[in-house]
SERO-4910 file (N, C-alpha, C, O; in steps of 0.05 Angstrom, whole numbers):
BEGIN
 pado doro    nc1    nc2    nc3   cac1   cac2   cac3    cc1    cc2    cc3    oc1    oc2    oc3
  Unk    A    550   -173     14    533   -206     -7    508   -206      5    492   -220     -7
  Unk    A    496   -191     32    470   -190     38    447   -171     17    426   -177      7
  Unk    A    464   -144     15    457   -132    -13    450   -141    -37    432   -137    -52
  Unk    A    470   -155    -37    471   -165    -75    452   -184    -68    436   -178    -86
  Unk    A    443   -199    -58    429   -216    -57    393   -202    -49    373   -214    -58
  Unk    A    391   -183    -37    371   -175    -29    371   -160    -56    347   -158    -61
  Unk    A    383   -151    -73    378   -137    -99    368   -153   -115    351   -146   -132
  Unk    A    379   -180   -113    363   -207   -137    342   -213   -131    330   -227   -146
  Unk    A    328   -203   -101    309   -222   -106    287   -198   -113    271   -197   -131
  Unk    A    293   -176    -90    275   -153   -114    272   -156   -139    248   -157   -147
  Unk    A    289   -159   -152    290   -161   -187    266   -187   -187    244   -185   -198
  Unk    A    272   -201   -177    247   -235   -172    227   -226   -179    213   -229   -199
  Unk    A    226   -205   -154    184   -195   -143    182   -191   -177    166   -196   -195
  Unk    A    195   -184   -176    178   -177   -206    174   -184   -226    165   -171   -245
  Unk    A    183   -213   -224    183   -229   -238    156   -256   -231    155   -277   -244
  Unk    A    143   -251   -212    132   -265   -195    104   -256   -195    101   -232   -196
  Unk    A     76   -275   -195     50   -265   -204     41   -245   -172     31   -255   -152
  Unk    A     48   -217   -175     43   -202   -154     51   -179   -158     71   -171   -168
  Unk    A     18   -160   -142     24   -134   -157      4   -121   -140    -16   -133   -134
  Unk    A     13    -91   -131     -3    -82   -114     15    -69    -95     37    -79    -89
  Unk    A      4    -44    -84     10    -33    -59     14    -53    -29     28    -47    -10
  Unk    A     -3    -76    -33     -2    -99     -2     28   -104    -11     43   -107      9
  Unk    A     38   -105    -31     67   -114    -32     88    -95     -9    110   -105     -2
  Unk    A     83    -77     -2    105    -57      2    121    -64     33    142    -53     41
  Unk    A    111    -80     44    115    -87     69    140   -110     65    154   -113     85
  Unk    A    148   -129     39    165   -150     43    180   -136     13    192   -153     -1
  Unk    A    180   -103      2    187    -96     -8    216    -89      5    238    -98      0
  Unk    A    204    -64     30    205    -49     47    230    -75     69    243    -71     90
  Unk    A    228    -91     58    245   -121     79    272   -118     66    294   -111     75
  Unk    A    264   -126     41    291   -127     26    304    -97     18    327    -93     11
  Unk    A    289    -83     19    308    -62      3    319    -43     29    329    -21     25
  Unk    A    316    -55     62    331    -42     77    364    -48     81    381    -34     92
  Unk    A    365    -77     66    387    -84     65    405    -85     34    425    -99     29
  Unk    A    392    -67     19    399    -58    -11    412    -21     -4    426     -9    -20
  Unk    A    405    -11     18    417     15     19    398     17     52    376     11     60
  Unk    A    420     30     63    412     30     89    391     61     93    391     80     77
  Unk    A    372     58    122    358     84    123    343     70    143    341     46    147
  Unk    A    331     99    158    315     89    184    284     91    185    270     85    204
  Unk    A    277    101    161    247     92    163    237     94    134    255     98    118
  Unk    A    213     93    126    204    107     97    168    108    103    152    100    121
  Unk    A    167    125     75    138    119     78    130    124     43    143    139     30
  Unk    A    112    113     36     99    113     14     73    130     -6     50    121     -7
  Unk    A     80    149    -16     51    153    -25     46    145    -61     65    147    -77
  Unk    A     14    133    -69      9    133    -77    -16    137    -81    -27    146    -61
  Unk    A    -32    134   -102    -61    136   -102    -74    105   -101    -67     83   -111
  Unk    A    -91    110    -89   -108     83    -75   -137     78    -85   -143     54    -84
  Unk    A   -148     89    -90   -173     98   -100   -182     91   -137   -164     91   -154
  Unk    A   -207     88   -142   -226     94   -166   -219    110   -178   -219    132   -167
  Unk    A   -211    110   -205   -205    120   -222   -221    166   -217   -207    184   -224
  Unk    A   -237    168   -209   -258    177   -212   -254    195   -173   -260    218   -169
  Unk    A   -247    184   -160   -243    188   -138   -223    173   -119   -223    161    -98
  Unk    A   -197    182   -149   -166    162   -122   -160    195   -108   -163    218   -116
  Unk    A   -151    184    -87   -142    202    -63   -109    188    -59   -102    165    -64
  Unk    A    -93    212    -50    -73    209    -37    -68    187    -13    -71    198      9
  Unk    A    -60    157    -13    -56    141      8    -23    138     15     -7    127      0
  Unk    A    -19    147     35      6    144     60     16    118     69     -3    103     70
  Unk    A     32    109     73     36     85     77     63     98     97     80    112     85
  Unk    A     65     95    117    101    101    143     95     78    159     76     68    172
  Unk    A    121     74    151    138     47    173    132     58    194    112     49    206
  Unk    A    150     84    205    160     81    231    139     99    246    131    121    238
  Unk    A    133     85    272    113     98    291    120    134    293    103    151    287
  Unk    A    144    140    300    143    170    307    136    187    288    129    210    293
  Unk    A    137    174    257    134    195    229     98    180    223     86    194    207
  Unk    A     87    165    230     66    160    227     48    181    250     24    182    248
  Unk    A     60    193    267     46    200    292     36    225    283     14    235    289
  Unk    A     59    240    263     61    266    251     48    252    225     27    265    223
  Unk    A     48    244    214     35    244    186      7    255    174      2    264    152
  Unk    A    -13    251    197    -41    256    192    -36    296    180    -42    309    160
  Unk    A    -26    299    198    -17    340    203    -14    342    172    -21    364    164
  Unk    A     -5    322    149      8    334    122    -14    338    108     -9    345     84
  Unk    A    -49    336    119    -75    332    106    -85    362    113   -104    373    103
  Unk    A    -65    376    135    -73    400    138    -70    423    114    -47    423    105
  Unk    A    -85    441    103    -83    461     89    -63    475     87    -56    481     64
  Unk    A    -46    487    110    -25    498    125      3    494    114     22    507    106
  Unk    A    -11    458    118     25    439    113     20    439     88     39    448     77
  Unk    A     -5    429     65      4    434     45     15    465     23     28    471      3
  Unk    A      2    473     41     16    508     18     44    508     26     61    511      7
  Unk    A     56    506     55     78    502     68    106    478     52    130    483     55
  Unk    A     92    450     34    106    436     15    106    455     -3    127    467     -4
  Unk    A     92    462    -18     92    479    -42    111    506    -42    122    515    -63
  Unk    A    113    517    -16    127    537    -23    161    525    -11    179    540     -3
  Unk    A    162    506    -11    196    493    -11    206    476    -31    229    475    -40
  Unk    A    183    462    -36    191    432    -54    180    448    -82    164    466    -84
  Unk    A    195    431   -103    193    432   -133    167    426   -143    154    441   -156
  Unk    A    158    394   -134    132    386   -133    117    373   -109    125    352    -99
  Unk    A     93    387    -98     89    379    -79     68    346    -87     55    345   -108
  Unk    A     69    324    -66     71    299    -63     31    289    -69     20    268    -76
  Unk    A     18    323    -61    -13    326    -64    -17    314    -99    -32    296   -109
  Unk    A      1    331   -109     -8    328   -141     17    304   -155     36    305   -170
  Unk    A      3    283   -141     29    259   -143     37    256   -169     59    247   -174
  Unk    A     14    264   -192     25    259   -221     48    270   -231     64    262   -248
  Unk    A     47    296   -210     72    319   -227     91    307   -204    115    305   -211
  Unk    A     87    299   -182    109    294   -168    125    268   -169    147    265   -158
  Unk    A    111    248   -184    126    229   -185    146    236   -221    170    237   -220
  Unk    A    136    239   -240    138    243   -269    158    226   -282    177    213   -272
  Unk    A    147    228   -311    166    195   -316    189    193   -329    196    177   -345
  Unk    A    201    213   -320    234    214   -336    253    218   -305    277    214   -302
  Unk    A    238    226   -287    259    225   -257    272    197   -246    265    173   -247
  Unk    A    291    208   -237    307    182   -227    302    190   -199    284    206   -195
  Unk    A    318    180   -178    314    182   -148    332    206   -146    354    211   -157
  Unk    A    315    225   -126    326    239   -130    334    264    -92    317    276    -79
  Unk    A    353    263    -90    363    283    -60    348    303    -54    332    314    -70
  Unk    A    350    308    -36    336    336    -13    343    360    -35    326    375    -44
  Unk    A    379    361    -43    377    383    -60    360    382    -80    344    400    -84
  Unk    A    363    359    -96    345    364   -119    311    366   -116    296    373   -134
  Unk    A    302    357    -89    270    374    -89    264    394    -84    244    403    -95
  Unk    A    284    414    -61    274    437    -53    276    466    -79    288    464   -100
  Unk    A    267    483    -73    272    502    -83    279    523    -76    279    544    -89
  Unk    A    284    520    -53    300    549    -33    317    536    -16    320    512    -13
  Unk    A    324    548     -7    356    542      5    351    521     32    330    528     42
  Unk    A    364    499     47    357    480     61    350    498     90    330    491    101
  Unk    A    358    511     97    357    527    118    329    542    116    319    550    138
  Unk    A    315    547     94    298    558     92    271    532    103    249    536    113
  Unk    A    288    505     96    260    486     94    259    482    125    238    476    137
  Unk    A    285    487    138    286    476    165    269    501    186    265    498    211
  Unk    A    263    518    173    240    541    184    216    542    176    201    560    183
  Unk    A    204    514    154    182    521    144    156    500    163    159    482    180
  Unk    A    135    511    151    112    497    177    117    458    173    113    441    190
  Unk    A    124    455    151    120    426    129    137    411    154    128    397    172
  Unk    A    169    420    150    189    414    170    185    413    200    191    396    217
  Unk    A    174    435    203    184    425    237    153    407    247    153    391    266
  Unk    A    129    413    233    112    385    230    110    364    235    104    351    255
  Unk    A    120    359    205    123    330    202    143    318    202    140    294    202
  Unk    A    172    329    201    187    320    208    215    318    230    234    303    235
  Unk    A    204    340    236    227    356    251    212    330    275    224    309    276
  Unk    A    194    333    289    186    309    317    200    285    303    225    286    306
  Unk    A    194    269    291    207    250    271    238    246    276    249    224    273
  Unk    A    253    268    283    285    260    280    300    270    252    324    271    250
  Unk    A    281    277    229    291    262    208    306    274    188    295    288    172
  Unk    A    327    271    187    351    295    183    359    300    153    372    320    146
  Unk    A    351    284    137    359    278    108    340    258     91    325    247    107
  Unk    A    337    252     71    326    233     59    332    237     30    347    256     23
  Unk    A    319    210      3    330    207    -13    288    202    -18    271    201      0
  Unk    A    281    201    -49    260    210    -52    262    189    -79    281    193    -95
  Unk    A    245    167    -83    236    153   -117    219    144   -129    207    122   -127
  Unk    A    216    165   -148    189    165   -163    183    130   -178    203    117   -186
  Unk    A    166    122   -179    161    104   -191    131    101   -210    107    104   -207
  Unk    A    145     95   -227    131     98   -260    130     67   -273    146     49   -269
  Unk    A    111     67   -289    101     40   -304    118     51   -324    124     74   -321
  Unk    A    132     33   -351    144     30   -375    129     53   -393    140     73   -404
  Unk    A    108     47   -393     93     67   -407     92     95   -390     76    110   -400
  Unk    A    106    105   -369    100    130   -367     77    142   -336     74    162   -324
  Unk    A     67    116   -337     38    116   -308     54    119   -292     74    105   -288
  Unk    A     46    142   -279     56    139   -243     44    119   -230     20    113   -232
  Unk    A     56    110   -218     54     92   -191     42     97   -164     22     92   -152
  Unk    A     77    115   -158     74    128   -125    107    143   -113    126    143   -129
  Unk    A    110    149    -99    130    154    -96    143    145    -67    136    155    -46
  Unk    A    166    124    -68    181    120    -43    204    136    -38    221    145    -53
  Unk    A    200    141     -6    213    157      4    230    149     39    222    146     63
  Unk    A    259    146     23    273    135     52    285    160     62    297    177     50
  Unk    A    276    157     94    285    173    109    316    172    129    324    149    129
  Unk    A    333    189    142    349    183    157    362    195    173    384    205    168
  Unk    A    347    198    201    359    202    231    382    216    240    405    209    236
  Unk    A    372    237    253    396    251    270    416    242    264    415    236    240
  Unk    A    438    237    274    456    228    283    466    198    261    481    179    267
  Unk    A    455    203    242    467    185    212    472    189    194    458    208    185
  Unk    A    487    179    179    494    184    155    484    210    137    466    219    151
  Unk    A    487    228    113    469    236     96    473    215     78    489    196     78
  Unk    A    447    224     57    449    209     29    476    216     11    487    236      3
  Unk    A    480    190      8    506    214    -19    499    215    -45    475    219    -51
  Unk    A    523    211    -68    504    202    -98    504    172    -93    491    160   -110
  Unk    A    513    161    -79    529    119    -91    499    125    -86    485    122   -106
  Unk    A    487    132    -62    467    118    -57    440    115    -78    427     95    -80
  Unk    A    433    142    -92    422    143   -112    437    124   -139    421    110   -152
  Unk    A    453    125   -143    463    103   -153    447     73   -150    427     70   -164
  Unk    A    451     62   -141    440     43   -125    409     37   -131    396     18   -138
  Unk    A    404     63   -125    364     59   -123    361     50   -158    348     32   -168
  Unk    A    375     68   -168    364     80   -199    353     54   -215    330     56   -225
  Unk    A    365     34   -215    368     15   -224    342     -6   -215    330    -20   -231
  Unk    A    339     -3   -194    313    -17   -178    287      3   -179    267      3   -165
  Unk    A    293     21   -203    254     39   -203    244     22   -218    220     27   -217
  Unk    A    247      1   -234    225     -6   -254    218    -28   -235    197    -26   -222
  Unk    A    234    -48   -231    227    -69   -219    207    -64   -190    187    -77   -181
  Unk    A    215    -51   -184    187    -46   -156    165    -29   -169    144    -41   -168
  Unk    A    162     -3   -183    144      2   -203    125    -26   -213    101    -29   -208
  Unk    A    135    -37   -220    139    -70   -231    116    -85   -206     92    -91   -209
  Unk    A    129    -87   -188    113    -96   -161     82    -76   -147     58    -80   -146
  Unk    A     93    -63   -141     73    -45   -124     51    -34   -143     27    -37   -136
  Unk    A     58    -22   -165     35    -11   -189      2    -27   -179     -1    -48   -167
  Unk    A    -17    -11   -187    -48    -22   -176    -59    -46   -194    -56    -42   -218
  Unk    A    -72    -72   -188    -72    -80   -203    -91    -84   -223   -111    -73   -214
  Unk    A    -97    -93   -244   -114    -81   -258   -147    -90   -250   -148   -109   -235
  Unk    A   -173    -79   -258   -192    -87   -250   -196   -118   -237   -177   -133   -242
  Unk    A   -217   -128   -223   -212   -158   -223   -187   -171   -212   -185   -191   -197
  Unk    A   -173   -161   -221   -136   -188   -220   -136   -191   -187   -140   -173   -170
  Unk    A   -130   -217   -184   -124   -229   -158   -145   -231   -141   -142   -232   -116
  Unk    A   -173   -231   -157   -204   -233   -137   -196   -260   -130   -193   -262   -105
  Unk    A   -191   -282   -144   -191   -309   -137   -170   -317   -109   -172   -332    -89
  Unk    A   -145   -293   -124   -126   -306    -91   -124   -292    -78   -102   -289    -67
  Unk    A   -158   -268    -67   -156   -255    -39   -171   -268    -19   -185   -288    -23
  Unk    A   -168   -257      2   -187   -288     17   -198   -258     41   -186   -245     58
  Unk    A   -213   -257     36   -234   -252     52   -229   -242     94   -239   -258    110
  Unk    A   -213   -219    104   -214   -225    130   -232   -209    151   -222   -207    174
  Unk    A   -250   -200    147   -277   -187    159   -296   -166    147   -292   -143    139
  Unk    A   -310   -175    149   -331   -143    140   -344   -135    158   -355   -154    169
  Unk    A   -350   -111    168   -364    -96    175   -386    -69    170   -383    -60    148
  Unk    A   -412    -54    190   -419    -42    185   -424    -20    193   -419    -17    216
  Unk    A   -435     -1    180   -436     31    206   -460     44    188   -467     38    165
  Unk    A   -467     59    201   -487     74    191   -477    115    199   -466    123    219
  Unk    A   -483    127    183   -483    152    173   -516    164    171   -539    155    166
  Unk    A   -502    194    177   -521    211    165   -515    214    131   -491    209    129
  Unk    A   -528    221    104   -526    230     82   -500    251     84   -484    252     66
  Unk    A   -498    266    104   -470    270     94   -455    268    113   -445    288    124
  Unk    A   -448    233    122   -428    226    129   -426    226    163   -417    206    174
  Unk    A   -434    247    181   -442    237    205   -439    210    214   -458    195    210
  Unk    A   -420    202    225   -425    180    237   -438    172    261   -428    174    283
  Unk    A   -470    159    253   -481    145    283   -479    128    303   -487    130    326
  Unk    A   -463    100    285   -470     83    291   -447     66    277   -442     73    254
  Unk    A   -428     38    291   -411     29    274   -405     -7    295   -409     -8    319
  Unk    A   -397    -26    281   -401    -33    298   -363    -45    296   -351    -45    275
  Unk    A   -350    -54    323   -327    -43    339   -309    -43    308   -298    -24    296
  Unk    A   -309    -78    299   -289    -71    281   -295    -60    250   -284    -69    230
  Unk    A   -317    -36    250   -316    -27    231   -283      2    233   -266      7    217
  Unk    A   -289     13    259   -266     39    267   -241     33    245   -232     46    226
  Unk    A   -234      1    261   -214    -14    254   -216    -12    217   -211     11    208
  Unk    A   -221    -26    204   -238    -27    173   -223     -1    155   -203      1    140
  Unk    A   -250     22    171   -251     44    150   -212     57    155   -199     65    136
  Unk    A   -200     56    189   -180     70    184   -159     61    162   -146     75    147
  Unk    A   -160     24    164   -145     17    143   -147     26    110   -127     32     96
  Unk    A   -173     26    102   -189     27     72   -173     54     70   -157     56     52
  Unk    A   -178     78     91   -166    118     81   -147    112    101   -156    131    113
  Unk    A   -135    105    111   -111    114    118   -112    137    147   -127    142    166
  Unk    A    -98    144    140    -94    183    156   -122    198    149   -130    215    165
  Unk    A   -136    192    126   -163    204    120   -180    209    138   -193    230    142
  Unk    A   -180    180    156   -199    164    166   -203    174    199   -187    168    216
  Unk    A   -228    190    203   -228    207    231   -257    200    240   -271    219    232
  Unk    A   -271    184    251   -302    178    257   -315    212    265   -335    223    255
  Unk    A   -295    221    285   -314    258    289   -309    270    270   -329    284    271
  Unk    A   -291    281    241   -297    287    223   -311    282    207   -328    264    208
  Unk    A   -307    294    191   -325    290    153   -306    276    152   -283    276    163
  Unk    A   -325    257    128   -319    227    115   -292    243     90   -285    266     83
  Unk    A   -285    221     85   -260    230     63   -266    238     43   -289    233     37
  Unk    A   -252    251     28   -265    265     -1   -274    241     -7   -296    240      3
  Unk    A   -267    215    -22   -285    191    -34   -303    186    -24   -323    185    -39
  Unk    A   -308    181      4   -330    172      7   -354    194      7   -377    187     -1
  Unk    A   -347    223     16   -360    232     21   -370    235    -12   -393    228    -17
  Unk    A   -350    247    -36   -379    244    -61   -383    224    -66   -384    225    -91
  Unk    A   -387    195    -57   -398    171    -60   -430    173    -47   -451    161    -53
  Unk    A   -423    196    -25   -454    193     -5   -467    218    -26   -492    220    -30
  Unk    A   -458    227    -32   -467    264    -51   -480    245    -73   -499    259    -80
  Unk    A   -482    218    -90   -492    210   -107   -514    193   -107   -528    182   -125
  Unk    A   -513    193    -77   -545    185    -64   -569    204    -68   -573    226    -56
  Unk    A   -580    194    -82   -620    219    -77   -641    186    -74   -639    164    -85
  Unk    A   -655    195    -58   -689    187    -53   -691    176    -84   -685    190   -104
  Unk    A   -701    142    -85   -695    128   -102   -696    131   -135   -712    128   -153
  Unk    A   -654    144   -126   -648    136   -158   -632    117   -146   -630    112   -122
  Unk    A   -616    106   -171   -604     70   -159   -577     79   -153   -564     99   -162
  Unk    A   -570     57   -135   -548     59   -119   -514     66   -127   -500     57   -146
  Unk    A   -508     81   -110   -483     81   -131   -461     58   -126   -458     49   -103
  Unk    A   -443     46   -154   -439     28   -158   -420     26   -122   -419     43   -104
  Unk    A   -408     -4   -123   -394     -5    -93   -369      8   -108   -364      9   -132
  Unk    A   -352     23    -79   -326     37    -90   -303     13    -84   -308     -5    -68
  Unk    A   -277     14    -98   -258     -2    -89   -234     12    -84   -224     30    -97
  Unk    A   -225      0    -61   -189     23    -53   -181     -3    -45   -191    -20    -31
  Unk    A   -155      1    -60   -131    -18    -56   -104      2    -39   -102     27    -44
  Unk    A    -86    -12    -20    -77     13    -17    -56    -23      4    -57    -47      1
  Unk    A    -39     -5     26    -20    -23     32    -24    -43     55     -6    -58     65
  Unk    A    -53    -41     63    -73    -55     82    -92    -82     66   -103   -103     73
  Unk    A    -90    -71     47   -101    -91     27   -124    -74     10   -130    -50     10
  Unk    A   -137   -102     -9   -163    -94    -20   -186    -94    -10   -197   -114     -1
  Unk    A   -199    -62    -11   -224    -52      0   -246    -53    -11   -246    -43    -33
  Unk    A   -273    -66      2   -307    -56    -30   -327    -46     -4   -336    -57     16
  Unk    A   -327    -27    -14   -349     -2      4   -371      2    -11   -372     14    -32
  Unk    A   -401    -16      8   -426    -25     -9   -456      1      9   -468     -5     30
  Unk    A   -459     18     -1   -479     41     18   -509     28      1   -517     12    -16
  Unk    A   -519     52     27   -560     31      8   -566     49     45   -554     53     65
  Unk    A   -596     57     32   -610     74     46   -623     55     84   -631     32     82
  Unk    A   -622     62    100   -632     59    128   -650     75    141   -649     96    154
  Unk    A   -668     58    133   -700     72    141   -728     55    160   -735     32    158
  Unk    A   -735     69    170   -748     44    184   -770     33    160   -771     39    136
  Unk    A   -787     15    174   -797    -16    150   -825      1    144   -838     14    160
  Unk    A   -829     -3    125   -845     14    102   -855     46    101   -876     59    103
  Unk    A   -824     51     96   -819     89     94   -795     90     66   -771     84     65
  Unk    A   -807     97     54   -787    101     33   -768    126     47   -773    142     65
  Unk    A   -746    122     31   -724    143     37   -728    175     43   -720    190     61
  Unk    A   -745    182     18   -751    203     16   -774    210     37   -772    234     42
  Unk    A   -797    198     51   -810    203     70   -796    206    104   -809    219    120
  Unk    A   -767    190    114   -757    196    126   -759    219    146   -771    221    168
  Unk    A   -746    234    134   -757    267    157   -776    273    157   -780    293    170
  Unk    A   -802    261    144   -831    273    156   -833    249    176   -854    248    190
  Unk    A   -810    226    182   -825    200    202   -813    223    229   -826    224    249
  Unk    A   -793    236    227   -780    244    251   -756    236    254   -741    250    268
  Unk    A   -747    211    242   -722    191    245   -703    201    214   -689    186    201
  Unk    A   -706    221    211   -675    225    183   -677    205    181   -683    185    193
  Unk    A   -666    217    143   -645    190    127   -622    174    148   -615    180    170
  Unk    A   -617    157    135   -587    147    141   -577    124    114   -586    118     91
  Unk    A   -555    119    131   -543    111     98   -537     86    111   -547     87    134
  Unk    A   -524     62    107   -516     41    118   -505     26     94   -513     15     74
  Unk    A   -473     32    112   -445     27     95   -432      7    103   -419      8    124
  Unk    A   -437    -21     85   -419    -48     82   -385    -45     83   -376    -29     67
  Unk    A   -369    -56     96   -338    -44     80   -330    -85     81   -340   -103     94
  Unk    A   -318    -83     68   -314   -107     64   -280   -115     62   -271   -122     40
  Unk    A   -267   -114     81   -233   -127     72   -218   -152     60   -221   -172     73
  Unk    A   -201   -154     36   -198   -170     23   -162   -168     31   -147   -149     25
  Unk    A   -154   -196     49   -122   -186     38   -109   -220     21   -116   -243     23
  Unk    A    -90   -204      3    -76   -228    -19    -58   -247     -1    -39   -243     14
  Unk    A    -71   -268    -10    -57   -290      3    -27   -287     -7    -11   -291     11
  Unk    A    -17   -281    -29      5   -288    -37     27   -258    -24     52   -258    -25
  Unk    A      8   -233    -13     24   -224      9     34   -240     31     58   -243     36
  Unk    A     16   -250     42     26   -265     73     41   -290     58     58   -298     75
  Unk    A     44   -305     38     67   -322     45     85   -315     34    102   -333     36
  Unk    A     96   -286     16    116   -279      9    126   -264     35    148   -253     36
  Unk    A    114   -266     47    134   -245     74    143   -273     91    166   -280     97
  Unk    A    113   -288     97    136   -327    116    157   -327     92    178   -332    103
  Unk    A    160   -324     74    182   -339     52    203   -315     69    219   -323     86
  Unk    A    202   -300     65    218   -281     62    244   -293     88    268   -298     85
  Unk    A    224   -295    118    240   -313    141    257   -334    138    275   -341    153
  Unk    A    247   -346    111    261   -372    113    299   -374    112    313   -387    128
  Unk    A    308   -359     89    332   -352     86    342   -371     67    363   -383     70
  Unk    A    328   -374     48    324   -397     26    347   -387      9    353   -363     12
  Unk    A    365   -404    -14    381   -401    -24    357   -389    -49    333   -395    -47
  Unk    A    368   -374    -68    351   -366    -88    333   -391   -107    309   -394   -110
  Unk    A    353   -406   -114    334   -423   -125    308   -442   -116    291   -455   -128
  Unk    A    315   -437    -85    302   -454    -73    272   -446    -66    251   -459    -65
  Unk    A    282   -408    -60    264   -388    -53    245   -383    -70    222   -376    -65
  Unk    A    258   -388    -94    236   -374   -118    222   -402   -130    198   -399   -134
  Unk    A    233   -429   -135    209   -457   -128    187   -454   -102    163   -458   -105
  Unk    A    198   -448    -78    174   -449    -57    154   -440    -65    133   -453    -62
  Unk    A    151   -413    -79    141   -394    -88    118   -409    -98     96   -415    -91
  Unk    A    137   -414   -124    112   -422   -145     96   -452   -136     73   -457   -141
  Unk    A    115   -469   -122    102   -491   -107     74   -479    -97     51   -483   -104
  Unk    A     88   -458    -77     46   -444    -53     36   -432    -73     16   -419    -68
  Unk    A     45   -431    -98     26   -414   -111      5   -436   -128    -10   -429   -146
  Unk    A      6   -459   -118      2   -485   -136      2   -501   -164    -14   -517   -173
  Unk    A     30   -490   -176     33   -494   -197     46   -522   -206     66   -524   -194
  Unk    A     42   -541   -222     60   -562   -217     80   -556   -221     88   -533   -227
  Unk    A     98   -585   -219    122   -588   -221    138   -567   -250    152   -548   -249
  Unk    A    126   -583   -276    134   -584   -296    131   -546   -310    147   -532   -323
  Unk    A    109   -540   -303    106   -503   -304    121   -494   -284    134   -475   -294
  Unk    A    128   -497   -261    145   -485   -243    173   -489   -264    180   -466   -268
  Unk    A    186   -502   -275    210   -504   -285    207   -498   -299    229   -488   -301
  Unk    A    191   -489   -329    188   -470   -337    187   -445   -340    196   -432   -358
  Unk    A    173   -436   -315    177   -407   -298    202   -400   -294    207   -375   -293
  Unk    A    226   -422   -289    241   -415   -278    264   -426   -295    289   -426   -290
  Unk    A    249   -435   -317    276   -437   -338    300   -450   -341    320   -447   -354
  Unk    A    287   -476   -317    305   -499   -326    291   -524   -325    267   -524   -325
  Unk    A    306   -546   -325    291   -574   -333    276   -577   -302    279   -566   -281
  Unk    A    257   -603   -314    239   -604   -302    255   -630   -282    242   -634   -261
  Unk    A    278   -647   -284    293   -660   -261    308   -636   -249    315   -642   -226
  Unk    A    317   -614   -255    326   -598   -240    302   -586   -218    302   -591   -194
  Unk    A    288   -575   -227    263   -579   -212    261   -596   -181    260   -585   -159
  Unk    A    260   -618   -186    257   -647   -168    288   -643   -150    292   -648   -126
  Unk    A    300   -636   -164    330   -629   -137    331   -613   -120    344   -612   -100
  Unk    A    314   -597   -131    313   -571   -116    296   -572    -93    300   -568    -69
  Unk    A    269   -578   -111    258   -585    -86    253   -603    -67    235   -602    -50
  Unk    A    278   -625    -69    289   -647    -50    299   -627    -39    284   -621    -21
  Unk    A    324   -605    -40    337   -595    -18    315   -577     -2    313   -575     22
  Unk    A    301   -564    -21    286   -547      4    261   -564     18    244   -552     31
  Unk    A    260   -588     15    243   -604     32    253   -605     62    245   -598     84
  Unk    A    288   -627     45    297   -614     64    302   -596     87    292   -596    110
  Unk    A    315   -584     78    318   -560     92    297   -540    113    300   -522    130
  Unk    A    277   -553    101    242   -539    118    235   -565    139    216   -566    155
  Unk    A    249   -578    137    242   -607    143    203   -621    144    189   -633    160
  Unk    A    200   -609    109    173   -621    115    170   -646     83    186   -636     67
  Unk    A    164   -659     76    160   -681     68    142   -674     47    151   -685     27
  Unk    A    120   -659     41    102   -642     28    103   -622     16    122   -607     17
  Unk    A     80   -617     -2     71   -595    -11     51   -578      9     48   -554     14
  Unk    A     37   -602     18     16   -584     40     35   -574     65     40   -550     65
  Unk    A     45   -588     84     63   -573     90     83   -548     87     88   -531    104
  Unk    A     96   -550     59    104   -526     57     93   -508     53    104   -487     49
  Unk    A     59   -513     53     41   -490     43     33   -477     83     35   -454     91
  Unk    A     26   -497     97     42   -493    128     58   -470    134     52   -449    145
  Unk    A     77   -477    124     95   -453    134    100   -435    134    109   -419    151
  Unk    A     91   -434    101     83   -400     87     58   -387     98     57   -362    101
  Unk    A     38   -403    103     15   -387    109     -2   -412    139    -19   -430    139
  Unk    A     20   -392    165     15   -408    186    -21   -399    208    -33   -408    227
  Unk    A    -24   -378    189    -52   -369    210    -70   -374    179    -61   -375    157
  Unk    A    -99   -377    187   -127   -391    169   -125   -366    152   -102   -359    147
  Unk    A   -141   -353    143   -162   -331    124   -187   -337    141   -198   -359    145
  Unk    A   -198   -302    151   -217   -313    160   -233   -288    141   -258   -287    140
***
């Protein structure tokens, strides 16, 4: 019964006004009830069209501890040697006509060769992963969205064909929820969490940063961000476009499981000194990077809503009321009459012990936006 209800809620998410990788947490909360798995990774492209980079969201701390090694060229080579399609080449790994794939379908070598590979022994063995199933996500038009990989650890049963058959019908609705929003979509619904600054050399070497900047850069670039290492490729490309006297590059927009990020860059030089003259002054040119994180209010509301255990109609009505829809419009969205909405609203309020919409919003957004 729990599996059936969770499946219905996943399908329902695809009909709500939500979109983007920041909804991966509520998706996984429901997916855990549909099919048993111990941990999960979600791989997608999370940058501008010209500078898209592979983004990895990892659910389990043990897997997260090894995931940064995925970007090691040695591990990438090992991945290509044992799998038909490497996740680093995400467009080919997704494939518009591929359904759920079990390990045997993913491998181009015997399983024993996988267990001896650098890929397995560096990334998966330390997390005690024994088996997994991959679910490529793509839009109806064939545009790749990302890949969900569900893992089972040592001691758990291996995935069976029945598990793949359970996942297959959910492929389209999961892609609809997790596909990146179009440019500017959801801006009015976002709330700025925080802003921070850092200063680098033109090659990206970190010179100074506000304490919060380290956290925001790690959220924006995920496993690729290491303050002591070379900047992530997308940021490096942005810095390379900066030339003294030339127009500054447009802001970089990133979208991943942590939210939406905007990065702006500018020259930081002594007062009265032009960027091209900074080297002559002995100071050397410096670049100021301002990073802003936005978190979708809808993601917070949906996560809070999932914890309430509401019946399906009350769950759906609570969502539309929290999104600010008048009751007649909520009725139209739900395909029911205005009188039926009034009935469900009364039941909802009684169940939650609230008297009005303001109190409902407080239950679904217990912390303010900063």
